[in-house]
Residue, then its C-alpha position, 0 to 999 in steps of 0.5 A: x198451226x204447225x202439225x208434222x209431217x206425219x200428222x199431215x199425211x194421215x190427214x191427206x191420207x184420210x181425205x184422200x180416201x174420203x174424195x175416192x168413195x164419194x160422189x156429187x151430191x147433184x150429178x154424181x160426178x168425181x172428183x168432188x170438192x166440198x162447199x159450205x157457205x160458211x167457207x166464205x167468211x173463214x177460209x181456214x176451215x176449208x176441208x183441204x186446208x185443214x188436211x194440209x195442215x195436218x189437223x186431227x181426222x177427227x176434225x176434218x171429218x167434223x168439217x166435211x160432215x157440214x159441208x155438201x160434197x160436189x164436183x167442180x163443175x156443180x161447185x162453179x155453178x152453185x158459187x158463181x164462179x162459172x157465171x164470173x168466168x163465162x162473162x170475163x171470157x173475150x170470145x164466146x162460142x158463136x161470137x161472129x167478129x165482123x172485118x174491118x178495114x185496112x188503114x191503107x187501101x180501105x178495104x175491108x179484111x180479116x184477119x188484118x196484120x198490123x192493121x193492114x189486109x194481106x196485099x198491102x201487108x206484103x207490099x210493106x214488106x216487099x218495100x223494106x226487103x223483106x220480113x223484119 
């Protein structure tokens, strides 16, 4: 649906004004996003999408009235993105990783360099005639 540049600018300005005066309905934070469960099924009805394509202000206002204004943090908590993001982190705060054994001398050391403790790594580099 190709709308002209003037309509796109008008829609984006309208959305910017709405976002500037709206706060999160849960915590009162900013900046806000608009959440609606139906957007999962029909992503073409998302408010930002409508504004980017230059839909008329009345269409955007009608969609905003069906949505809940949420800050990014509350929005991610509500739709499960925050839990998925935290679960995907390989290292989380407070996690302790045990030292591993050096492949040459067997000494527990942390961190290993190419599988070697610091002393074995230096000996290997010295034998090769310096770092490469």
